[in-house]
Structures are given as structure tokens and as C-alpha cells.
N, C-alpha and C positions, 0 to 999 in steps of 0.2 A: 852600513855597508855589508856586502855579501861575503862573508866568510865560509871557506869549503875546503874540505880534506883533499880536492881534486886541484892540487896546486899546478899541475901540468896537463892541461886538457888534451895535448897530442898523445898522452899514453893512452887515451881511450877514443880519440875521435880527430881526424885529420882530412883536410881538403889537399889533394895534390894535381897541380896544373901540369901535364906532361905533354909532349911533343913525340908524334908517330915517326918511326925510322923506316928505312927501306927494307928492314929485315925483320922476320918474325920467327919465332916469338920473342919478345923483349921483356925484360924485368922493369916493372914502374915500382921505384921506391920513394922513401922520403916521409913516411908515415909517422914515424919515432914508435910505432907499436906494429904489432903482427896483425893486421886486419882479419876479421871474420865475416864481415859483410861489406861488399863494395857495390857501390852505384856508380856507375860510369856513364858519361854522356860526351860524345863527339861535339865538341863546343862550337867550332867555326863552320859548322855544315849541318844539314839535315841527316838524322839519324836517330834510332830508337834510343831511350833510356835502357840501359841494362844492369841487372841487379843479380848478384850472385852470393851466396852465403856457404859457410863451411859446414853447417848442418845439413844441407841438400848437396853438397861437394861441388868443387869447381867444374866447370862447363855446364853446369845446370843452370839455365838462364830464365828468368821472368822477366817482362817488359812493363815498366809502371805505366806507360802512356797507351796499353793495349789490355784488352781482357784475353789475350791469347794465353794457352795454357803453358806450363814448364815446358820447355824443350831443350836439347843437349846441342851446344853451341861449343864444337871442337876447336873452334878459332877466336873463342871469346876470351873470359877469364880462364885460363887453363890450369891454374896452381895458386893457392895462397903461400906465400913466401915470408920470411923474415922481413919484416919493415915493408912489405906490399905485396904485390901479385906479379902473376906472368900474363902478358897479353898477347893474344894471338893475332892473326891478320884480319879478323873482322872488326876488331876495334883499334888495331895499330895502324891508323891511316897516315902514310907516309907524309909528313910535314904538318900533319893537321894537329890542331890542338884539341886536347880532351881534358875533361875535369873528373876527377875520381874522389868519391867522398868514401872514406872507410872508418867503420865502427869496430871495436875491439869487444868481443864476447869471450868465449871460454871454448874456444875449439869445436869440434864436431858435436859436443854435448853428451848429455847421459839421460837417463830414463826419469822422469817425474811422475808420481802416481799421486800427487794432491788432490786431482779432481776426479770426476766421473770417468774421463777418459785418459788414459796414459799417453804422456807427451815426450817427446825428446827435447830437452832445454840446454842450450848455451848460453849462459848468463855471467855478465860483469855486474856483480851487486854494487860495487864502488861507483860506477857510473851510471848505474839504472839502465842498462842494455840488455834485452833478452830477446834471443831467436828461438822460436817454438815452433816444432813442426809436430801434427797430430794427424789422425785418421778418424774421418766423421763415422759415427755410428747410427745417423739417421734418426735420432730421437731430439725432441726439443729440450731446450735449458740445459744442456749439458756443460759441465765444466772441465777445464784443464789446467794444470798447473803452469805458472809462468817463472818461479824461482827468484823472483826479486825480492827485495827485503821490505818493499812496501807496494800499495797498490798502484799499478800503473796507470798514468794520466793519459796516455797516448798510445793507440795501438793499431796497426794496419795490418789486414788479412787477405789472404788471396788464395782461391781454390786452384791448385796446382793442375788439376786433371782435366778442366773444361775451358773452352773457348768463350763462352757465353756469360761468365760472372765477372762482375766488375771488382776491382780493388776496393776494399771497404776501409774507412778511416773512421776510427772511434776516438771522440774526444770527451774526457771526464765522465764518461758513461751516461752522458747527455744528448750528444750529438752524433751523426753520422754523416760523413760525406763520402764521395767516390773519387778516389786518386786518378782515374783514367778518363774524368769527364770534367766539364764545366759546370755540372748541376750545383745548385745551394744544398743547404742542409737539407735531410729527409726530416719530415714531420711525423713520419709513422713509427710510433714508439713500439711497435711489435717486432721491428725490425733491429731494436738496439740490443746491444750487448752490454753486459756489466762486469765489474772487476772487483776483487778485494785483494787482500794483503797475499793470498796464495794462489788464487785462480782467477781465470776469465770465463764467462758464462755465455753461451750462444743464446740467440735471441729465442723469444716464447714461440715464433713460427720459424725457427732456423733448421727444420729438418729438410728443407729445400738444398739444391746442389750448393749454392752459395754460402749456406750457412752452417750445416752439418750434413751434409749427403754422405749417405751410407757409403762406406768404402772409398771416400773421396780423401785425398791428401790436401793439408792446408799447411800454410807458411804463415806466420805471425810474428811481426816485429813490435816488441812492446817496451815501452819507456815509461821509468819511474822519473819524475821530475827531481834533478839534483841540484842543491844551490850552488850556484856559481858554474854549472857545467850545462845545464840544459833547462829549458823553460818552454811551457806551451800554454798559450791563452789566447786572449781575444784583445782587439783594440776597436774603437769607434772612428770612423772616418770623419774628415771635415772639409773637404773638397777645397783645400787651401794648397796651393803649389808652393807658396814661399814658407810657410808655417805650419807644415803637416804633424799630424800626431805624433809624439815621443812615446815610446814603449821603454821602460825600464826592465833590464833583464839581470843586472848583477853580473855581468860579465861582458867582454868585447866578443861579438859573434864571429864565428866562421862560415855558419850556414844559417839560413833563415828561409822558411818557406812560408808562403802566405795563400789564403783561399777566401774569397767573399763568399760568407756564408749566405747572405740575405738575398742575393739577386742569381739569376740564372744568366747562363752564357758568358762567364769570366772565368778565364782560365786560373790554374794555379800558377804561382809565380815562385821561382828558386834563385836566391842570390847565393854568393860566396865570396871568400875574401881573397881569392886568387885571380879571378880574372880582371879585376880592377883593383891591385893592391895600394894603390897611391891614397892618401889622405884626402879624398874628394868623395862626392856622392857616388854611390855605385849606380851604374846604368846598365851594365851587361847583366843579363839573366837569361834564364830558360824558363819554359811552360812544362812542367813535369807530366802534364796530360797530352802533350803533343811531341812530335818528332822534329819540330822546327829547329833551325840554327838559333844562334843566341840572338837576343834582342837588345839593341843599345840605345833606344830613343824615348822610352817610356818607363814608368814605374822607379824613377830615381830614388835612392835611399841614402841616407848617411849611417853608417855602421861604426858605432861610437865606442868608447872604451866601457860603457857601462849599459848599452843599449842600442837602439836603433830609432831613426826619425825620417819620416817620409818627407821627400821633396818633390813630389809630384801631385797630380790630382786625377789620375785614371781611375775609373771606374773599378778596375780590376783590386786596386789596393788602396784608394782614398779618394772615391766617388762623392762621399758626403752621405751620411744618414745611414751607412751600412755597417755590418759587423764582420770584422776579418779575423780568422783563426791565423795564428802564427805559430810556427814549429821553430826553435832555435837551439842550437849547439854552439859551444864555446870554442873561441881560440884561446882566450886566457880569462881567468876570473878577474873581477875588479879588484878584489884582495883576497889571497889565499889565507890559509892558516899559517903560512910562513911570514905573512904581514908584507909581502911584496906587492905593491900596487902594479897593474898593468897600465899603458899608456894608449893613448889613440894611435893611429898610424901617422 
């Protein structure tokens, strides 16, 4: 069993389903913590994914489904507050359902000098969550500190200053994907970043604008795998609709993201525990690399007390013969250090 010191996952991460009102701004609460990173998506209509964090400060928006540079959205997430955030008119759609994912770091952050480049780091070492901002110096293979207690297994990086550079997703220091596209894993090793217990290092040819451009600002979201709270890995597909692959997590998931690493043209998929809270296969999901509305007829998945199981055979998540990256955060550990077991819904 998976014993963990994170007995209450919502102290560090939560998914909140909220309905817009006719008045703006409005406070969105119910996270059980003060979130420092918000990923919000209008669920039952088309609209960009919007991501905000306390290091860059409220109103500073980046869009996971776009290469767009950081912009100021005075009507987006306008403030980080106790137990949630304040939503302006751009995301407060009257009567519309939205999904907000919130991670707890450590406020606006502090200076970290562990690497070649001084970074600003907001870190929650208990839950393995780090928000990092740094300014590039134009040199190759430059390191910057992440503040975690161990080596991050997954990190996401975006150049804040240009509209031509993709979001980069690094897994295990061996694989690179793009969050805003449907491309498979890159096989060019010179574009890989690496990490150790204190720093992350830019690629060997990373002096271009996307990797370590001189004077460019970057944001990095880095995650250390924490038993019973977060898990990042891969599973093999089997193209079986009734008996798809089961992946053990050691917790009941609140959020799962998946990406086909083997083949091109297949979207990222994002499930959560709020759009479909009943104890049955989850069919509502979003594509993080597009601005489309929720999808409810493919990629069915069972979110269980100890992991997840595919209940469909679409090529995005279970086409057969492919490798799928998964990113998962907990609703509750299977068994915490308090010996209290979680149950299925």
C-alpha cells in the first residue's frame, strides 16, 4: 500500500467546479488551501485554457493551448485569495460551468542561487510543487535552482516574452513533448533538459529563444513525484474497449492528463473528478492543446481508489501499441500515514 505524509491532498491541490454569475468580479473558493497556481478552463463552451501563478502575480495570463506570450488580463484571475481566487468578467461566464485546478506552492517566492542563473522560486516541498521564474542569459546548458527536496520528474516551461515558442514538457529527463500541440515525443536529444536534486539545466543548444534566450523571461512548473499525492509515468495501450489498461497510482486521482507519445496528431487529454463526480466511467474531458468545449463521447476512464483504468479504445489514449504519458494528482491517498483508507466514489 502507498503510505504518505500527505494525508489530505486538498491541502496542496484541488479541482473546483464553479458556475459563473451575472456580476463580476466574483470570488471562487473551495480549494481548502490558498492556491498559488490556477489553471482555469471554461468547461461547457469554447475558450482558452488560462494559467496564472503568484510568482508572476495575478492578471498575468499564459495560455497552455497557445504559443502566445504572457499578457495582462485585467478581467481574468485578478487576485489570489484565501481558499481560492477572484475571477473577472473574462472567465466569469454567466451561467457557464468552469473548472479550476489549484496548486499550493509558497506565495510569490524568493531568490534561489543554486544554479548558474539566479531564479525566483515558490516551492511546496511537502507536495513536490515548484513555480520557478528566471531570465535567460543566452548561453547553453545553464542551470537554475528549483528548491525541491529531490529531482523533479516532470517540468513544464514557457518563454513568456515571445509568441513563437511552444510550451515544453519534460518527463524523466529523457522525453520532451509540446503542451500546445498534438505532436509525439521529440527524438532530438540536443533539445532535452536535465535535472538533479537542486537544479534544472537548459539544453545543449538551448541558447535560442525557446530554451535560454538572452534577456527572455521563463516560467517553469516543476514537480517531484510524491508517494500518495502525485505520479508521472507511462502505460502501454491495448486497443480493448471493455478491458483497457489499468494504471496503479497509490491514490484516488483528482486530475489525470494523458498524451500519446508514439504517434502524431493525437491531442492531450485532461480528466478531473468534478465534471463527472458519480461512481462511473468519466467521459467528460478537455484537450489542453485546444480551446474546444468539453468532450463527452470518447476516452472513457474509470477513476478508482488506487488508480485509473481505460474504458475506451480511441487512439488518443488506448489505440493499441502506443505509449501514453500520464500526469496524475490525488484527491486522496489510498492509505495515508494516519492509516485511513480512501474509498471509490
